[in-house]
N, C-alpha and C positions, 0 to 999 in steps of 0.2 A: 785653303779651299781649292780644290781642283775643278776646273771647268772642262767638261768632256765635249769634244768636238762630235756632234751627232753623226757625221759621216765616217768618223775614224774607226768605229767598231762594226760598221756595216759590212756584211759579207755578200759578195756578188758571185753567183755560180754561172759558169759557162761550161759547155759540153763539146766534146769532139770524139770522133771515131779514130782509133789507131789499129792498124793491122796487128794481130797477135804475132809476136816473135819470141825467140828464146829469152830475151832480156826480161820479158814480162810473164814468163811461164809461171813463176811462183805466185805472183799477184792474181793471175788467172785461176790458179788452183784454189787460192784462198777465197776468191769471189765465188767460184762454183760451190765451194763448201757452204757458204752462207745462202746462196740461191737454193741449194738442195734442202736446206732447213726451212726456208720460207715457203716452198712450194713443192708439190709432187710432180711438176712438169717433167723433170728429167727421169723420174721413176716411171712415169707413164710412157715416155718415149722408149725407154729400155724394155719395158714389158711388152709394148706393142711390137717392137722388133723381135722379141723372143717368141711371142705368140702368133706372129703374122702367118697367115695361112694362104693368102692370095698369091697367085702365080705372078712371076715377074716377066715382063716382056724383055727378053735378052737383047734385042736390037736397040730398044729404047734405052736400056741400061748402059749398053756399050757407048752409045752416043753421048750420054750424060757424063759417064766417068772419064771421057777424054777431055772434058772441060775442067778448068782449075777450080779448086776449092779454096775458101778463105774464111778466116775467123777474125772478127773485130772485137775489141774492147771498147765500151762506151766509157769515156773518162769525164769526170767532173773536175773542174778547177775552181777552187774557192779563193777568190781574190779579195784583198782588203786594201785600204789606203796605206797600211803599214808594210806592204810587200816591197821588197828590194832585192838586189843581187845577193845580199847576205841573208835575207829572209824571204825566199821565194814563195809564191802562192802554193798552197797545198793542192796536190793533184792525186786522184784516186779513182779506181774503176767502179762503176755503178751498174754495169750491164755487159752483156755479151751477145753477139749475133754471129751466125755462120750460114754459109751456103756450101753444100756438098752434094754432088750429083743431082742438083736441082732442088734439094730439100732445104727449106729455110728454117732456121731455129733462132729464137730470141728469148732472152730473159733479162728483166730489169729488176734491181732491188726494189722491194716493196716501198720504201720511203721515197723513191724517185719515180714511181709510176704516176700516171695521170698528169704528166707535165709535157707530153708530146715527144718524149724521147723514143718511144717505140716506133711511132710513125716516122720520125726523122731517120732513125736507124734503118728501118726496113726500106724506106725510100732510097737511101744511099746504097743499100745492098742491092736493090733492084737496078739502080743505075749501073753499078759495077757489073751485075750479071748480064745486062744488055751489052756493055762494052766488050765483055769477053766471049760473047756468043751464045749464051743460054737462050733457048726458045720458050722455055716455060719454067716456072718455079712452083713448088708445092709445099704444103705443110699439113700437119694434123693438129686439130685443136679440140679440146674438151668442150662438149656442147653446153656445159654449165658455165663456161668462162665467157660471160657476156661482154666484158670490156675488150677482150682479145678478138672475139668474133666481130664486134663493131669496128674495131681497127682494121681487120682484114677485109671486111665489106667495103670500107672507105678506100682501101688501096686497090680494090678490084679483084681480090681473090674470091673466086666463085666456088660454091659448094659443088662437089662432084656427086651427083645423085647415085645412091646405092653403094657408096664407098665408106659408110660408117663402119667402125670397128668397135667392138666391146672389149674392154681391157679390165682384168681383175688384178689389183695390186696385192702384194703380200699381206697388207693390213686388211684385206677383204673388201676394200672400197672398189665398187664397180663404176667404171667410167665409160662413156661413149665418146669416141673421137670421130670427128667428121674430117674428111679429106677436102682440102681446098687447093685450087690451082689458079695460077695467073699466067696467061699467055703473053709472051713478050714480042711476038711477031705480028 
């Protein structure tokens, strides 16, 4: 008769952010493929960029493009009592975040949402943006995405009045995106 140690098979998850580099390019591509299947967030962003008709303030754009851009992967590490040098903990990406020209982007795999990862990821991204000199960050969010809107409210991203954009996806889904900004000064 085998007696099982109750703690022996328990898995503990921890999370961290790692800057995206060439070493992780393939896992990032694989993660993006899954994220694109789970949500139309990336398709909305692509369509908005394609359909965008509002004018761009060239001076503001120039100021933002001189600042660095960065992409992070959100990694989960599954630790067990059996982990060792010969049998290390399993580590895998569960989300991605980026800042480029002040635009914030984030996506977390569905199974890992509602655990605070989005909030921690964006807060870390905001901290980095302040360190490198960004004065504001912005994002667009689907008005039907209540969890994301609640998250952005809690982090201080304010709705920009009159900046809603309607986007029609190739599958004919009509979405309305609201622009949100966060002042860092």
